[in-house]
C-alpha positions in Angstrom: -67.7 110.9 116.0 -65.6 109.5 118.8 -66.4 106.0 117.4 -64.6 107.2 114.3 -61.8 108.3 115.7 -61.7 105.0 117.7 -61.7 103.1 114.3 -59.3 105.4 113.1 -56.6 104.8 115.7 -57.4 101.5 116.3 -56.2 101.1 112.7 -53.4 103.1 113.2 -52.4 101.4 115.7 -52.8 98.1 113.6 -50.6 99.7 110.7 -47.8 100.7 112.9 -47.6 97.4 114.1 -47.9 95.7 110.8 -44.9 98.3 109.7 -42.5 97.8 112.5 -43.0 94.1 112.1 -41.6 94.5 108.7 -39.4 96.7 109.7 -37.8 94.1 112.2 -38.0 91.5 109.2 -36.1 93.5 107.4 -33.5 94.0 110.1 -32.4 90.5 110.7 -32.8 89.3 106.8 -30.5 92.5 106.3 -28.0 92.1 109.7 -27.9 88.3 108.1 -27.2 89.3 105.1 -24.2 92.1 107.0 -22.9 89.3 109.0 -21.5 87.4 105.9 -20.2 90.4 104.4 -18.4 91.0 106.8 -16.9 87.8 107.1 -16.1 87.9 104.0 -14.4 90.8 104.0 -12.3 90.5 107.5 -11.1 87.1 105.0 -9.7 89.4 102.6 -8.0 91.7 105.7 -6.3 89.0 107.3 -4.9 88.8 103.2 -3.7 92.0 103.4 -3.2 92.0 107.0 -0.7 88.6 106.1 1.1 90.7 103.0 2.1 93.4 105.2 3.9 91.4 107.7 5.7 89.3 105.3 7.0 92.0 103.0 7.5 94.2 105.8 5.5 96.8 104.2 3.0 99.2 105.8 0.7 99.9 102.9 0.4 98.7 99.0 -0.7 100.0 95.8 -2.6 98.5 93.4 -4.1 99.9 90.2 -7.9 99.5 91.9 -6.7 101.1 95.1 -4.0 101.4 97.8 -4.6 99.5 101.5 -2.9 99.9 104.8 -2.0 99.1 108.0 -2.4 101.3 110.8 -2.5 100.1 114.9 -5.6 101.3 116.8 -5.4 100.5 120.9 -7.9 100.3 123.2 -7.4 100.9 126.9 -10.1 99.3 129.4 -9.7 99.3 133.0 -10.7 95.8 135.0 -10.4 97.8 138.4 -12.4 101.3 138.6 -11.3 102.2 142.0 -7.2 102.2 141.3 -8.0 103.8 138.0 -10.1 106.2 139.5 -6.8 106.8 142.3 -4.8 106.8 139.5 -5.8 109.4 137.7 -6.6 111.5 140.9 -2.9 111.0 142.0 -1.1 112.2 139.1 -4.1 115.3 138.4 -4.9 113.0 134.9 -8.4 113.6 134.8 -8.2 114.3 131.4 -7.6 110.0 130.9 -11.9 110.4 131.5 -14.3 111.5 128.7 -16.7 114.2 130.0 -20.8 113.0 130.0 -23.4 112.8 131.8 -24.7 108.7 132.9 -28.3 110.0 132.5 -30.6 107.4 134.5 -27.7 108.0 137.1 -28.7 112.0 136.9 -32.2 111.6 136.5 -32.5 109.9 139.3 -30.6 111.9 141.1 -32.2 114.8 140.0 -35.4 113.3 141.3 -34.0 112.2 144.6 -32.6 116.3 144.9 -35.3 118.9 143.5 -33.1 121.7 144.9 -29.3 120.6 144.0 -29.0 122.0 140.4 -25.4 121.3 139.0 -24.5 124.4 137.6 -24.9 124.9 133.8 -26.4 121.5 133.8 -28.9 120.8 130.6 -31.9 119.0 130.0 -34.0 118.4 127.1 -37.3 116.4 127.0 -40.0 115.2 124.5 -42.6 113.0 124.6 -42.0 109.6 122.7 -44.5 106.6 121.6 -45.0 103.0 122.3 -46.9 100.8 120.8 -47.9 96.8 122.5 -49.3 94.7 120.5 -52.4 93.3 121.4 -51.8 89.7 124.0 
């Protein structure tokens, strides 16, 4: 019975590695094709942006559809210490996102098992990792 289980598990590991390799191969091929399509889309979007700028318009309606331009702004800082001081000074904590750094929280709890932050929730699950035979 033991030989059958080991053989079956070995078959599963072999199948898993083959499927994972195929998935990686397909993902790489897709990524390459997607990159080319994105390049072509960017060229067309550039034409749309140029048309809006040249004609002083924000949107254009065609028989096939409508395109419009909008302005997207991203913010970041190169000086977190100064930015944190600014947030404290202006009591503007809403400028920051609320999330817990997963690795740091895990390490903190390992080092301080008695210090459990109020309202902290945790969810754990087992995962499987398969490594190819070397």
